[in-house]
N, C-alpha and C positions, 0 to 999 in steps of 0.2 A: 872196074880199077884191077890192072893188070896184079898177078900174083908178084911181081918184082918191085911192085911201086911201095914205098914208105908210108907207113901209117901212124898220121898224126894226131895226138890227143891234144884236148885242152887242160890244164893244168893250175892248181892253185898252190902258192908255195907261202909259209910264213916261218919266219926266224925270232925267238925270243931269247934275248940275250939277258936270261936272268942272272943272279948273282951267285956265282961259282959253278954254272952249267949254261952252257948253249944248247937251247931246243929250236931242231927245226923238222917243220911238219908239212907233209905234202898230203894232197887230196887223192886218198884211197890208195896208197900205194909208194913205192920208191922212185925217187928222181934224184939225177944229179943236175947241179947247176953250179958253174964257177968252181968246179972242184970238191964242192962241198954235196954230202949225202941229205936228202929229204926224206923222212919215214912216215909214215901213215899212224905211228904211235910212238909216242916218247916213253922209256920205262918209268920215269919218276913222273913227268907233267899229264902223261897222259896222250889223248887224241883230241882233234878240235869238234866240239859239239856245235855252236851256232855263233854266229856274229850279226851285229847291227850294222846298217849302212852308217857311215861315217859323214857326220853334216860339215855343210862348210858355214861359218860364222864370221860376223864382224864386231866391231868396235871393240870391247874388252871381255868378249866371251870368244872362249877357245874352240875349234873345230872339235867334236867329240866323236864316240863310237864306242862299241864295246864288243868283245869277244868272249867266247866261254869255253871251257877245256874240261874233259873227263878224268877225273884223277883217279889212277888206279888205288886199290884198296891197300897195298903194299906201301904206298907212299905216306910218310910220317907227317902228323899235322903240323908242326914246326916248320914244314918246308913250305906248306900253303898259306900259316899264317904268319910269315916272315915280313916284318914291315919293309925291307930292303927289296921287296918285289915292287914298290911304288919308285916311279922314276926309271924304271928298265925299259929299254928300248925294242920295240916291236915292228916289224918290217912284214910287208906284203907284196907278193908277185903274183901277175897272171900270165901264163906262158904257155907256149906250145912243148909237146913230150912226143920225143922219137921214141916209139914204144918197142922198135929192135932195140935200141942201144941204152934206151933209159936216161939220154942226156934232155935236159930240158934248156928251152932258152925264154927268157922272161921278162917282162917290163913292171918297174917296181912303181906299184898303186898308191902304197903310204907308206910313210916313216913318222912312226907315232912313239908316244911313252904312255906308261901306265899311270893313269890318274890315281884311280879307287880299285881297291880289291875286296870283293866280296866272297864268303865261302857258304855255300850250301852242305851240310854236314849229312843230310839225307840223302840225296841224289849225288853226293859227291863231285858237286860241278864248282869251279873255280872261275868266278865271272872278273872280267878285267875291263873297268871303262879306260878308254884311250882318248888322247890327245895328239893333235897334231905337233909335230916338232917344229913350229913356225918361229921365225926371227922377228916377224912384223909386231909381235904383241909383246916382245920381250927384248928390243934389242940392246937396252943396257945389262939388266939383271936377268939375263938367259937362264934358264932352268929354275928359275924362281917362280914356283907357282903353290897355290894353297892346297896341301895335302901334307898328310903326315908325316911322311919322309924328310919333304924339306922342312917342316916347323921343326923337326928334332935335331934337324943339323944346326939350325938356329939355337933353339933352346932344348938344350940334352936333357932327356928324362921328363920332359914336359909332354903329357898325352894327351893333350885337350882334342886333338885332332882324329882319335884312333877312332871313337865311334860316331864321327860325323860322315855316314853314308846316304844321306836324303839329301843332298845338296843337287838343286837342279841345273845348274852348269858350271863351268869350270873357268875361274878367272883366273888370268894372267896377272900376277903381282908387278907392280910398278909401271903399269899402262896410262896413257891418260883415261881421263872419265868419261869417254865416249858412249852413247846410248847403246845398250845390249841389243842383238838382235839375230837371227838366223835367216839368211837370205835363201837357203834352199836347203833340200832335204828329204829324203822318201820316206821316213817314218819310221815308227818302230817294228816291231816282227824280226824274227830270225829266220835265217835259211838251213835246212838241213843238210843238203848238197855242198860241200865245201866249193867245188870249183862254180857255183851259184855265188854264193857268199862274196868269195873273193872279186868275181866281176862285179858284185855290188858295191864295192868299195871303192868302185873308179869315181 
């Protein structure tokens, strides 16, 4: 490689459209894509910790997966325990980063919604269970899915879903009663390297 050649690196990018705050995280540094800056760490929601591959599903089961954030000590508990986190949009890109300019060009891997939120106060980890923004499972009742945020939008003050964290699958409401099943998926386990985990979301 000549000294004048461009150095291109692979980069993983994620954007979380949380209530009142858009969080853009990059794999281990700063990257700029489409005029927006992605940082390695957000001052409120911290940094990427690990992620699970997103499985493809069929029938009335929604494609799912998860991602975990390390939350800074300064972040208030009311931020991570906010019920409005459910239903927020989360997007992932994998692309190339020009190390000289810091500009990235990426391909979107997943466009998802937060389904369940779990908080680990010991390790200060915020785990988000994600599901795909698929229209084939909720053509008429788009966005009507079984979680606390949507349940409260229909029944204000009713908290029956708040402690329901052991569900084994995410079911779209208003779909036909086809048999549930997963057609493919690479199983559990997180990746410590954010670039690897982003590529795992393909």
